[in-house]
Residue, then its C-alpha position, 0 to 999 in steps of 0.5 A: x276698751x281694747x288695750x294695744x301695744x305700739x310695736x315701736x315700744x319693742x323696736x330696740x329688742x328687734x335690733x341684731x344682737x339686742x339683749x332679749x332679742x326678738x323677731x318681728x313675728x315674736x311681738x304678737x305672742x309677747x304682747x299677749x302672753x307677757x303684757x295681756x294685750x289683745x291687739x297691736x299697732x304696727x309701724x311701716x318703718x318696722x316692716x321695711x323690706x318685708x315682701x308679702x310672704x314676710x307680711x303674711x308670717x307676721x299676720x299669721x303669728x298675730x292670729x295665732x297669738x290672738x293679738x292682731x295688727x289693728x292699725x298700720x301707722x306711716x310715721x313720716x309726713x307725706x307731701x300730699x299738699x305739696x306744690x311739687x307734682x313729683x312729690x305729690x305723685x310719690x306721696x300718693x304712691x306711698x299711700x297706695x303701697x301702705x294701703x295694700x299692706x294694710x289690706x293684706 
């Protein structure tokens, strides 16, 4: 069995000025050292605004801590089956961006 941390559980610690504040790159070490967990579930909304270099820093921190990001979750439903072709195209584009981030 592999015990993982849902990074969303620490989302309030990422807010500016939060008591016991953390950076996104601190989560893997916290999960490993404080909770004894060996993997994370990361949510796309927590990665909003990150470029490839920012994602690389998160992944590097996770690898160093021995607590890799094992799952990337898109929490918002996508309109893949909508009758509006524009909405479907936007949903497909979003899927592609999430898949690319997961591949990194």
